[in-house]
SEDOBA-141955 format. One record per residue (C-alpha): residue number from 0; x, y, z; residue in one letter. Coordinates in pm, 1 decimal, always signed. Example, Ala and Ser with C-alpha at 12.3 -4.5 7.8 and 13.67 -1.06 7.14 Angstrom:
! SEDOBA-141955
PT; 0; +1230.0; -450.0; +780.0; A
PT; 1; +1367.0; -106.0; +714.0; S
This chain:
! SEDOBA-141955
PT; 0; +0.0; +0.0; +0.0; M
PT; 1; +135.9; +342.3; -97.1; A
PT; 2; +238.6; +572.3; +186.2; L
PT; 3; +19.8; +874.2; +250.7; V
PT; 4; +265.3; +1164.4; +244.6; E
PT; 5; +68.4; +1421.2; +446.3; K
PT; 6; -96.9; +1384.9; +783.9; K
PT; 7; -474.1; +1399.6; +777.6; H
PT; 8; -612.7; +1746.5; +839.2; E
PT; 9; -766.6; +1830.1; +1172.7; M
PT; 10; -1124.9; +1951.3; +1123.8; P
PT; 11; -1180.7; +2295.1; +1279.2; V
PT; 12; -1453.6; +2552.7; +1322.9; Q
PT; 13; -1459.2; +2810.3; +1044.5; A
PT; 14; -1262.0; +3124.6; +1143.8; P
PT; 15; -1555.2; +3363.4; +1095.3; E
PT; 16; -1762.0; +3152.3; +1337.3; I
PT; 17; -1506.4; +3055.4; +1601.3; R
PT; 18; -1378.4; +3413.5; +1641.4; A
PT; 19; -1708.3; +3489.2; +1817.1; H
PT; 20; -1738.5; +3189.4; +2049.8; N
PT; 21; -1534.9; +3006.0; +2312.0; F
PT; 22; -1609.6; +2655.7; +2183.2; S
PT; 23; -1312.4; +2435.5; +2099.1; E
PT; 24; -1151.7; +2532.6; +1767.5; V
PT; 25; -1011.5; +2190.9; +1673.1; A
PT; 26; -1290.2; +1933.3; +1648.2; L
PT; 27; -1086.6; +1611.9; +1662.4; G
PT; 28; -1052.1; +1311.4; +1434.2; Y
PT; 29; -1344.9; +1080.4; +1374.4; D
PT; 30; -1282.0; +704.6; +1377.9; E
PT; 31; -1226.7; +676.3; +1003.7; E
PT; 32; -967.2; +954.9; +998.8; T
PT; 33; -791.3; +820.3; +1308.9; A
PT; 34; -758.7; +477.1; +1149.3; L
PT; 35; -623.3; +630.5; +829.4; A
PT; 36; -368.5; +838.4; +1020.9; E
PT; 37; -264.0; +543.1; +1238.2; A
PT; 38; -197.1; +345.2; +920.5; A
PT; 39; +80.1; +594.3; +834.9; R
PT; 40; +286.5; +480.0; +1137.7; C
PT; 41; +581.3; +260.4; +1032.8; L
PT; 42; +610.7; +102.0; +1380.8; N
PT; 43; +987.0; +159.9; +1381.9; C
PT; 44; +1192.9; -79.8; +1589.9; K
PT; 45; +1412.3; +192.9; +1737.5; N
PT; 46; +1108.7; +413.3; +1819.5; Q
PT; 47; +1269.4; +760.5; +1789.7; P
PT; 48; +933.8; +924.9; +1865.9; C
PT; 49; +937.3; +781.8; +2219.8; V
PT; 50; +1274.1; +944.5; +2286.6; A
PT; 51; +1125.4; +1275.5; +2173.5; G
PT; 52; +843.5; +1258.8; +2430.4; C
PT; 53; +927.4; +1411.9; +2773.0; P
PT; 54; +713.3; +1145.2; +2945.3; V
PT; 55; +816.8; +861.8; +2710.5; N
PT; 56; +471.8; +749.9; +2596.2; I
PT; 57; +493.6; +414.2; +2414.8; H
PT; 58; +381.8; +571.4; +2088.6; I
PT; 59; +410.4; +287.3; +1834.7; P
PT; 60; +234.9; +51.1; +2076.1; E
PT; 61; -66.8; +275.3; +2129.7; F
PT; 62; -92.2; +347.5; +1757.0; I
PT; 63; -85.5; -27.7; +1687.5; T
PT; 64; -384.5; -65.3; +1920.9; K
PT; 65; -566.6; +201.1; +1717.7; I
PT; 66; -498.4; +2.1; +1401.0; K
PT; 67; -658.8; -295.3; +1576.9; E
PT; 68; -956.0; -73.9; +1676.8; K
PT; 69; -874.4; -140.5; +2042.6; D
PT; 70; -909.7; +223.7; +2148.9; Y
PT; 71; -937.8; +153.4; +2520.9; E
PT; 72; -626.4; -61.1; +2497.5; G
PT; 73; -451.3; +230.2; +2330.3; A
PT; 74; -557.9; +457.5; +2615.7; Y
PT; 75; -426.8; +216.9; +2878.7; Q
PT; 76; -86.4; +214.1; +2707.0; I
PT; 77; -73.7; +595.3; +2710.9; I
PT; 78; -192.5; +598.4; +3070.5; N
PT; 79; +108.1; +391.5; +3178.4; Q
PT; 80; +328.4; +699.6; +3144.7; T
PT; 81; +92.3; +999.8; +3110.4; S
PT; 82; -170.7; +1111.6; +3360.4; S
PT; 83; -312.6; +1378.5; +3127.2; L
PT; 84; -354.3; +1230.4; +2776.7; P
PT; 85; -657.6; +1439.3; +2676.3; A
PT; 86; -467.2; +1753.0; +2775.0; V
PT; 87; -143.2; +1657.2; +2600.5; C
PT; 88; -326.3; +1563.5; +2283.7; G
PT; 89; -449.3; +1921.9; +2264.8; R
PT; 90; -178.6; +2156.8; +2390.1; V
PT; 91; +159.5; +1982.4; +2369.5; C
PT; 92; +401.6; +2103.1; +2099.0; P
PT; 93; +430.6; +1762.3; +1934.1; Q
PT; 94; +582.7; +1923.5; +1625.1; E
PT; 95; +901.0; +2000.9; +1820.9; S
PT; 96; +900.4; +1682.7; +2030.5; Q
PT; 97; +771.8; +1336.3; +1937.4; C
PT; 98; +666.9; +1425.5; +1583.0; E
PT; 99; +1000.4; +1595.3; +1514.1; S
PT; 100; +1166.4; +1253.8; +1561.5; K
PT; 101; +913.9; +1058.7; +1351.9; C
PT; 102; +1081.6; +854.9; +1075.5; T
PT; 103; +800.7; +944.2; +835.6; M
PT; 104; +903.0; +1306.7; +878.4; G
PT; 105; +1236.0; +1247.4; +706.9; I
PT; 106; +1070.6; +1242.8; +364.0; R
PT; 107; +705.7; +1327.7; +430.6; F
PT; 108; +494.7; +1483.8; +704.2; E
PT; 109; +528.2; +1306.1; +1040.3; P
PT; 110; +247.4; +1097.2; +1182.7; V
PT; 111; -11.8; +1309.1; +1368.9; G
PT; 112; +78.9; +1160.5; +1706.1; I
PT; 113; -86.6; +1433.7; +1911.3; G
PT; 114; -408.8; +1410.1; +1712.8; R
PT; 115; -417.9; +1033.5; +1764.8; L
PT; 116; -351.7; +1074.7; +2137.9; E
PT; 117; -643.6; +1314.5; +2159.1; R
PT; 118; -869.2; +1071.5; +1969.2; F
PT; 119; -784.7; +788.1; +2208.8; V
PT; 120; -827.1; +1002.9; +2521.2; A
PT; 121; -1159.7; +1142.7; +2400.7; D
PT; 122; -1283.2; +789.7; +2328.0; Y
PT; 123; -1191.7; +684.4; +2681.2; H
PT; 124; -1354.6; +991.7; +2834.5; N
PT; 125; -1675.0; +924.0; +2640.4; S
PT; 126; -1726.1; +593.2; +2821.1; L
PT; 127; -2006.9; +607.2; +3074.2; E
PT; 128; -1837.9; +446.0; +3372.8; D
PT; 129; -1463.7; +398.8; +3374.4; V
PT; 130; -1330.4; +169.7; +3644.5; F
PT; 131; -1009.6; +285.9; +3812.1; V
PT; 132; -837.9; +26.5; +4026.5; E
PT; 133; -704.2; +164.2; +4354.1; K
PT; 134; -365.4; +20.4; +4447.6; P
PT; 135; -300.1; -116.5; +4794.1; E
PT; 136; -176.6; +151.4; +5035.5; S
PT; 137; +193.7; +149.5; +5117.4; N
PT; 138; +142.0; +361.0; +5430.0; G
PT; 139; +334.3; +669.6; +5314.8; H
PT; 140; +196.6; +1025.6; +5285.6; K
PT; 141; +307.9; +1284.5; +5029.3; V
PT; 142; +193.7; +1645.8; +4982.2; A
PT; 143; +183.3; +1815.5; +4642.4; I
PT; 144; +191.7; +2195.6; +4621.8; V
PT; 145; +5.4; +2310.2; +4311.6; G
PT; 146; -243.2; +2129.8; +4088.7; S
PT; 147; -95.6; +2221.8; +3751.3; G
PT; 148; +48.0; +1966.9; +3508.4; P
PT; 149; +358.4; +1887.2; +3714.0; S
PT; 150; +162.3; +1849.5; +4037.7; G
PT; 151; -114.5; +1638.8; +3886.2; L
PT; 152; +138.5; +1413.7; +3713.5; T
PT; 153; +342.3; +1364.0; +4030.0; C
PT; 154; +23.1; +1294.9; +4226.3; A
PT; 155; -101.9; +1041.2; +3971.3; G
PT; 156; +225.6; +850.0; +3951.3; D
PT; 157; +257.8; +830.4; +4330.5; L
PT; 158; -107.4; +733.9; +4384.2; A
PT; 159; -65.9; +442.8; +4142.5; K
PT; 160; +214.5; +316.4; +4367.9; K
PT; 161; -3.9; +322.8; +4679.6; G
PT; 162; +96.6; +656.9; +4831.1; Y
PT; 163; -161.8; +866.6; +5013.5; K
PT; 164; -139.4; +1192.6; +4822.9; V
PT; 165; -291.5; +1531.9; +4900.8; T
PT; 166; -272.5; +1813.6; +4646.3; V
PT; 167; -290.2; +2172.2; +4777.2; Y
PT; 168; -415.9; +2435.4; +4530.6; E
PT; 169; -417.0; +2811.2; +4597.4; A
PT; 170; -714.8; +2885.8; +4370.8; L
PT; 171; -1071.5; +2764.9; +4407.4; H
PT; 172; -1046.9; +2514.1; +4122.2; K
PT; 173; -790.3; +2242.9; +4054.0; A
PT; 174; -589.7; +2241.4; +3733.2; G
PT; 175; -341.9; +2526.7; +3770.3; G
PT; 176; -242.8; +2684.6; +3439.9; V
PT; 177; -464.4; +2433.4; +3259.6; L
PT; 178; -773.6; +2613.0; +3393.7; V
PT; 179; -659.6; +2971.7; +3451.2; Y
PT; 180; -413.5; +3011.9; +3166.5; G
PT; 181; -531.9; +2813.5; +2863.7; I
PT; 182; -858.8; +2932.3; +2707.4; P
PT; 183; -1164.9; +2713.1; +2663.8; E
PT; 184; -1134.6; +2724.9; +2284.9; F
PT; 185; -799.0; +2544.5; +2309.3; R
PT; 186; -857.3; +2326.3; +2614.3; L
PT; 187; -1214.3; +2278.5; +2741.1; P
PT; 188; -1231.1; +2290.8; +3119.2; K
PT; 189; -1446.4; +1976.3; +3120.4; S
PT; 190; -1143.4; +1789.1; +2984.8; I
PT; 191; -925.4; +1909.8; +3273.0; V
PT; 192; -1199.4; +1823.8; +3523.7; Q
PT; 193; -1220.9; +1472.6; +3381.6; K
PT; 194; -849.2; +1423.4; +3438.6; E
PT; 195; -878.4; +1559.6; +3793.4; V
PT; 196; -1172.7; +1329.2; +3863.0; D
PT; 197; -964.0; +1031.2; +3750.1; T
PT; 198; -702.1; +1121.7; +4010.3; L
PT; 199; -970.8; +1144.0; +4276.7; K
PT; 200; -1075.8; +789.1; +4187.1; K
PT; 201; -718.3; +690.4; +4276.1; L
PT; 202; -791.9; +834.6; +4623.3; D
PT; 203; -594.0; +1156.2; +4568.7; V
PT; 204; -727.7; +1433.4; +4794.3; D
PT; 205; -738.2; +1783.9; +4646.4; I
PT; 206; -759.4; +2079.4; +4884.4; E
PT; 207; -839.7; +2410.0; +4714.5; T
PT; 208; -812.5; +2766.4; +4851.2; N
PT; 209; -493.6; +2673.7; +5036.9; V
PT; 210; -199.8; +2907.8; +4975.2; V
PT; 211; +119.2; +2733.0; +5081.2; I
PT; 212; +332.4; +2996.9; +5248.3; G
PT; 213; +24.2; +3172.5; +5387.2; K
PT; 214; -248.9; +2925.4; +5488.2; T
PT; 215; +11.5; +2659.6; +5565.1; L
PT; 216; +389.6; +2653.2; +5538.5; T
PT; 217; +607.3; +2375.4; +5400.1; I
PT; 218; +732.2; +2299.9; +5751.9; D
PT; 219; +374.9; +2274.8; +5881.4; E
PT; 220; +303.9; +2016.8; +5612.2; L
PT; 221; +587.1; +1804.6; +5751.0; F
PT; 222; +438.9; +1850.2; +6099.4; D
PT; 223; +110.7; +1711.5; +5960.5; M
PT; 224; +278.5; +1380.9; +5884.1; G
PT; 225; +379.0; +1420.2; +5521.0; Y
PT; 226; +709.9; +1245.2; +5459.8; E
PT; 227; +790.9; +1416.2; +5130.1; A
PT; 228; +667.1; +1727.1; +4950.0; I
PT; 229; +665.2; +1814.6; +4580.9; F
PT; 230; +653.0; +2184.8; +4493.0; V
PT; 231; +486.8; +2240.1; +4156.9; G
PT; 232; +350.9; +2587.2; +4224.0; S
PT; 233; +415.3; +2718.8; +3873.3; G
PT; 234; +529.0; +3061.9; +3763.1; A
PT; 235; +245.6; +3302.8; +3828.9; G
PT; 236; +440.9; +3625.1; +3877.1; L
PT; 237; +404.5; +3831.0; +3556.1; P
PT; 238; +691.7; +4015.8; +3392.7; N
PT; 239; +661.0; +4373.1; +3266.5; F
PT; 240; +880.4; +4589.4; +3042.8; M
PT; 241; +921.0; +4876.3; +3291.7; N
PT; 242; +824.9; +5135.6; +3032.0; I
PT; 243; +622.3; +5452.2; +3104.6; P
PT; 244; +247.9; +5399.7; +3132.9; G
PT; 245; +235.3; +5041.2; +3258.4; E
PT; 246; +29.5; +5152.5; +3560.2; S
PT; 247; -248.8; +5301.6; +3345.8; L
PT; 248; -602.2; +5164.8; +3357.4; K
PT; 249; -645.9; +4912.4; +3078.7; G
PT; 250; -298.4; +4756.6; +3110.8; V
PT; 251; -305.4; +4389.6; +3210.5; Y
PT; 252; -57.8; +4111.4; +3246.1; S
PT; 253; -160.3; +3817.9; +3029.6; A
PT; 254; -188.5; +3614.1; +3351.2; N
PT; 255; -447.6; +3849.3; +3495.8; E
PT; 256; -636.4; +3890.0; +3169.2; F
PT; 257; -659.7; +3515.9; +3102.9; L
PT; 258; -737.7; +3427.2; +3464.9; T
PT; 259; -1024.5; +3677.2; +3474.3; R
PT; 260; -1165.2; +3531.9; +3152.5; S
PT; 261; -1092.0; +3160.1; +3193.2; N
PT; 262; -1139.9; +3107.8; +3564.9; L
PT; 263; -1344.9; +3403.6; +3686.8; M
PT; 264; -1583.2; +3403.9; +3385.1; K
PT; 265; -1534.9; +3771.6; +3299.2; A
PT; 266; -1703.7; +3703.4; +2964.6; Y
PT; 267; -2042.8; +3691.1; +3138.6; L
PT; 268; -2277.0; +3990.1; +3114.7; D
PT; 269; -2253.5; +4054.9; +3489.9; D
PT; 270; -1917.9; +3906.3; +3600.6; P
PT; 271; -1786.9; +3901.3; +3957.3; V
PT; 272; -1447.6; +4020.1; +3834.2; T
PT; 273; -1503.9; +4239.9; +3525.7; P
PT; 274; -1254.9; +4291.9; +3247.8; I
PT; 275; -1226.4; +4564.2; +2984.3; K
PT; 276; -1397.5; +4450.1; +2663.6; K
PT; 277; -1422.1; +4592.6; +2314.6; G
PT; 278; -1213.4; +4867.4; +2155.9; G
PT; 279; -865.4; +4809.4; +2016.6; N
PT; 280; -622.1; +4577.1; +2195.4; V
PT; 281; -244.4; +4541.2; +2172.9; A
PT; 282; -85.3; +4219.6; +2301.6; V
PT; 283; +289.2; +4248.8; +2357.6; V
PT; 284; +475.9; +3921.9; +2303.8; G
PT; 285; +497.7; +3634.1; +2060.0; G
PT; 286; +451.5; +3312.8; +2256.8; G
PT; 287; +154.0; +3082.9; +2303.2; N
PT; 288; +29.5; +3297.0; +2591.6; V
PT; 289; +27.9; +3602.7; +2364.7; A
PT; 290; -176.6; +3409.3; +2107.2; M
PT; 291; -419.9; +3298.4; +2379.4; D
PT; 292; -460.9; +3653.3; +2510.7; A
PT; 293; -510.4; +3801.1; +2162.8; A
PT; 294; -766.8; +3542.1; +2057.0; R
PT; 295; -949.4; +3576.1; +2390.3; T
PT; 296; -966.9; +3955.7; +2350.8; A
PT; 297; -1117.9; +3905.2; +2005.6; L
PT; 298; -1383.5; +3673.1; +2144.1; R
PT; 299; -1461.8; +3923.3; +2419.7; L
PT; 300; -1563.4; +4175.5; +2154.1; G
PT; 301; -1249.6; +4366.9; +2058.2; A
PT; 302; -1279.3; +4567.4; +1737.3; D
PT; 303; -912.4; +4517.2; +1646.6; K
PT; 304; -638.2; +4306.4; +1805.8; V
PT; 305; -266.1; +4355.7; +1741.1; Y
PT; 306; +25.4; +4127.3; +1826.1; I
PT; 307; +328.5; +4350.8; +1885.7; V
PT; 308; +652.0; +4150.8; +1872.2; Y
PT; 309; +1007.6; +4276.1; +1837.5; R
PT; 310; +1137.9; +3997.8; +1613.4; R
PT; 311; +1019.1; +3851.2; +1282.4; S
PT; 312; +780.1; +3564.5; +1210.1; M
PT; 313; +1073.8; +3320.1; +1189.0; E
PT; 314; +1163.2; +3388.2; +1554.1; E
PT; 315; +805.8; +3384.0; +1683.3; L
PT; 316; +807.3; +3122.8; +1966.0; P
PT; 317; +435.4; +3033.8; +1954.7; A
PT; 318; +322.0; +2706.9; +1799.2; R
PT; 319; +275.1; +2729.7; +1424.3; K
PT; 320; -82.7; +2601.4; +1454.4; E
PT; 321; -176.1; +2871.8; +1705.5; E
PT; 322; -23.2; +3145.3; +1488.7; V
PT; 323; -211.7; +3019.9; +1183.2; E
PT; 324; -539.1; +3011.1; +1376.9; H
PT; 325; -480.0; +3365.3; +1505.7; A
PT; 326; -411.2; +3493.4; +1154.6; K
PT; 327; -722.2; +3323.0; +1017.4; E
PT; 328; -930.5; +3491.7; +1287.1; E
PT; 329; -804.8; +3836.9; +1189.6; G
PT; 330; -535.5; +3909.3; +1449.1; I
PT; 331; -303.8; +4179.2; +1308.4; D
PT; 332; +65.8; +4087.2; +1352.8; F
PT; 333; +286.5; +4395.6; +1394.8; R
PT; 334; +626.6; +4227.3; +1381.0; L
PT; 335; +968.5; +4390.2; +1422.6; L
PT; 336; +809.6; +4648.1; +1651.8; N
PT; 337; +876.4; +4713.1; +2018.5; N
PT; 338; +675.7; +4924.5; +2268.6; P
PT; 339; +853.6; +5218.0; +2429.8; V
PT; 340; +559.6; +5387.3; +2605.6; E
PT; 341; +194.9; +5327.6; +2689.8; I
PT; 342; +1.8; +5649.2; +2648.3; M
PT; 343; -293.4; +5760.0; +2859.7; G
PT; 344; -566.0; +6023.2; +2872.2; Y
PT; 345; -513.6; +6320.7; +3101.5; N
PT; 346; -741.8; +6620.0; +3139.1; N
PT; 347; -567.5; +6859.9; +3379.8; P
PT; 348; -862.5; +7099.7; +3369.7; D
PT; 349; -1100.5; +6841.3; +3512.6; D
PT; 350; -950.3; +6585.2; +3751.4; P
PT; 351; -1297.5; +6422.9; +3775.4; R
PT; 352; -1298.9; +6339.8; +3404.0; D
PT; 353; -1377.2; +5967.6; +3394.9; E
PT; 354; -1140.3; +5921.4; +3101.0; R
PT; 355; -836.5; +6024.4; +3305.2; N
PT; 356; -578.9; +5750.4; +3355.2; G
PT; 357; -707.3; +5519.5; +3080.5; F
PT; 358; -496.8; +5385.7; +2793.6; V
PT; 359; -524.2; +5573.5; +2464.0; T
PT; 360; -238.5; +5422.0; +2267.0; G
PT; 361; +95.3; +5245.7; +2261.7; I
PT; 362; +406.5; +5409.9; +2119.1; R
PT; 363; +631.3; +5163.8; +1934.3; C
PT; 364; +961.9; +5178.3; +1754.0; I
PT; 365; +1045.9; +4971.2; +1448.3; R
PT; 366; +1324.1; +4713.2; +1475.1; M
PT; 367; +1563.9; +4529.6; +1248.6; E
PT; 368; +1748.1; +4206.6; +1319.5; L
PT; 369; +2119.5; +4222.8; +1393.2; G
PT; 370; +2366.8; +3958.1; +1507.3; E
PT; 371; +2250.3; +3653.9; +1710.0; P
PT; 372; +2225.5; +3698.2; +2088.6; D
PT; 373; +2286.8; +3442.0; +2365.1; A
PT; 374; +1965.3; +3258.2; +2273.2; S
PT; 375; +2091.6; +3202.9; +1917.8; G
PT; 376; +1824.0; +3429.3; +1771.5; R
PT; 377; +1917.2; +3746.4; +1584.7; R
PT; 378; +1913.6; +4043.5; +1819.8; R
PT; 379; +1648.9; +4310.2; +1747.0; P
PT; 380; +1797.0; +4658.9; +1702.7; V
PT; 381; +1598.7; +4984.6; +1709.2; E
PT; 382; +1568.5; +5190.4; +1391.5; I
PT; 383; +1624.9; +5553.3; +1487.3; A
PT; 384; +1338.9; +5790.5; +1411.8; G
PT; 385; +1088.3; +5514.6; +1333.7; S
PT; 386; +847.9; +5562.8; +1624.7; E
PT; 387; +473.5; +5546.5; +1565.1; F
PT; 388; +156.5; +5514.3; +1773.8; V
PT; 389; -106.2; +5241.1; +1768.4; L
PT; 390; -444.8; +5369.1; +1888.6; D
PT; 391; -555.0; +5111.1; +2145.3; V
PT; 392; -771.8; +5103.2; +2457.0; D
PT; 393; -615.7; +4794.5; +2617.6; T
PT; 394; -259.0; +4665.2; +2644.2; V
PT; 395; -183.1; +4307.8; +2751.9; I
PT; 396; +173.6; +4222.1; +2849.9; M
PT; 397; +257.9; +3862.7; +2752.7; A
PT; 398; +635.0; +3865.3; +2791.4; I
PT; 399; +676.4; +3580.3; +3038.3; G
PT; 400; +635.7; +3497.8; +3405.2; T
PT; 401; +854.8; +3412.9; +3703.4; S
PT; 402; +801.6; +3185.9; +4004.6; P
PT; 403; +619.1; +3349.6; +4293.7; N
PT; 404; +866.4; +3406.7; +4582.0; P
PT; 405; +612.9; +3316.6; +4853.7; L
PT; 406; +729.2; +2958.2; +4911.8; I
PT; 407; +1095.6; +3054.3; +4895.3; K
PT; 408; +1042.1; +3336.5; +5145.0; N
PT; 409; +859.5; +3112.7; +5394.3; T
PT; 410; +1075.3; +2800.1; +5369.1; T
PT; 411; +1410.3; +2812.2; +5544.1; E
PT; 412; +1702.6; +2667.7; +5351.2; G
PT; 413; +1528.8; +2646.1; +5013.7; L
PT; 414; +1775.0; +2770.8; +4753.4; E
PT; 415; +1665.7; +2955.5; +4439.4; V
PT; 416; +1847.5; +3097.5; +4138.6; N
PT; 417; +1864.4; +3466.0; +4038.6; K
PT; 418; +1537.1; +3431.7; +3844.0; R
PT; 419; +1357.1; +3295.8; +4150.8; G
PT; 420; +1342.4; +2936.8; +4026.0; G
PT; 421; +1389.0; +2665.3; +4289.1; I
PT; 422; +1725.1; +2492.7; +4249.0; I
PT; 423; +1706.3; +2113.1; +4213.6; I
PT; 424; +1949.8; +1832.2; +4138.4; D
PT; 425; +1918.4; +1571.9; +3862.4; E
PT; 426; +1660.8; +1381.8; +4071.1; D
PT; 427; +1435.9; +1683.0; +4133.8; G
PT; 428; +1556.4; +1719.0; +4494.2; L
PT; 429; +1587.6; +2071.2; +4636.5; T
PT; 430; +1839.3; +2191.2; +4894.2; S
PT; 431; +1608.7; +2056.1; +5167.1; R
PT; 432; +1578.8; +1683.5; +5236.1; Q
PT; 433; +1234.8; +1549.1; +5147.6; G
PT; 434; +1139.8; +1853.2; +4936.7; I
PT; 435; +1128.5; +1804.9; +4560.0; Y
PT; 436; +1028.4; +2053.7; +4290.9; A
PT; 437; +962.5; +2073.1; +3920.5; G
PT; 438; +783.8; +2248.9; +3637.1; G
PT; 439; +759.0; +2625.2; +3604.6; D
PT; 440; +849.4; +2675.2; +3973.5; A
PT; 441; +1197.6; +2560.3; +3871.2; V
PT; 442; +1235.5; +2660.2; +3506.3; T
PT; 443; +1004.2; +2958.4; +3474.0; G
PT; 444; +726.8; +2944.7; +3215.6; A
PT; 445; +765.0; +2638.1; +2989.9; A
PT; 446; +546.0; +2376.6; +2822.7; T
PT; 447; +280.2; +2155.7; +2979.6; V
PT; 448; +459.2; +1837.8; +2873.5; I
PT; 449; +795.7; +1948.4; +3016.5; S
PT; 450; +622.1; +2018.1; +3348.7; A
PT; 451; +468.4; +1671.8; +3334.4; M
PT; 452; +812.2; +1523.4; +3273.6; G
PT; 453; +938.4; +1702.6; +3584.3; A
PT; 454; +645.9; +1566.2; +3785.6; G
PT; 455; +725.2; +1212.9; +3671.5; K
PT; 456; +1091.0; +1251.7; +3764.6; L
PT; 457; +1002.1; +1379.0; +4111.9; A
PT; 458; +751.2; +1096.1; +4168.7; A
PT; 459; +1017.4; +840.5; +4079.6; R
PT; 460; +1269.1; +1006.3; +4312.9; S
PT; 461; +1019.4; +1038.7; +4598.7; I
PT; 462; +933.9; +668.9; +4562.8; D
PT; 463; +1301.9; +575.4; +4581.7; E
PT; 464; +1352.6; +803.2; +4882.1; Y
PT; 465; +1054.3; +681.3; +5084.5; L
PT; 466; +1108.4; +315.4; +4992.8; S
PT; 467; +1426.1; +334.0; +5200.0; K
PT; 468; +1250.8; +478.0; +5506.5; Q
């Protein structure tokens, strides 16, 4: 049978429709398409795709099960190494990980591994009553700080080994960045809840509205009988450019903007935590978070949305798929531009003028690319005399985040680097015995799958540590 050179297209909502709703953009493979895509897998003996996966999913094996139409069997193979398959199938950058190693990709397009993972996970989640076998307790207790991808992965892996695990989440809903950071149109919250519910069936306790470092400290957790602690508290501290005007009304960090929309339901007509809607919006940054913020602003009723990024399209760090979707929806990319000032309204004759202090525009300067910098990307250089103003009502800063210093400041002897990331060794162990860490709390903002890999590493190390007790 002749090889099919291109992966099968993912069906999506039409751009002119999806730009006005929060329903999932990508609709998923049907059975016929999944079988056709699975047939493209060569089932290589050396399995390079597995090496490209941060959690080492047994990719050829689960795809073989799809070929056999054993979709639940395929899910169980994925579930051996991944606690969040429905999430990974949607938001992981497979194109730079497993699919980048696919042998088919040498001459043709790689197999759509992520799309097949999503198909399998969605099939499993569609089953009415899924039985989850609880392992026998081993008598050990472990606390997890944070219910994002690293925390949930660590909790799942430990629970499967018989540990009594409690996850502590600062917000009122479990899921971390999966619920507050990633919009519904990319990752439906029902999918995240399904994954959380599966962990609960493994007897994992999840305590929300508990801020470790305030409500409880790390040392108090040890006093409560936990023998090991994993810190997966993420990187929720937003970065700003420190340019004039960042304190004006209508300037948001992407974290705040997305949290208000995704978690606090600011899109409702009468929200508890309102957000500025409509008008013209500038999103500063070029990563996936910038794409999420821009596309969310559009769905909230913005008239015009700009992406302002200081490098060119070739250096844009966001996933190609997300950039293409944003373009199709009408997002205006202003590349090789950098903000130098956020401008605001000021009426000195009437201090009671309700327009005072609100954003009216963003002053930018055009850039050109020079020699490569330390990251290997060409350094953007300002073009003298090229300043211009974009008329906008809202500015969203999406230029990265850092770990919150709360845990570091309330935990004696916990070492961090100059960026605030917790320092760990090759086993995920911090400078304190019994305390492990991983994900964005260590690296700063990174991918969901890399955080999951860190959670798996920590679970393995915690198991080795407590097995000796």
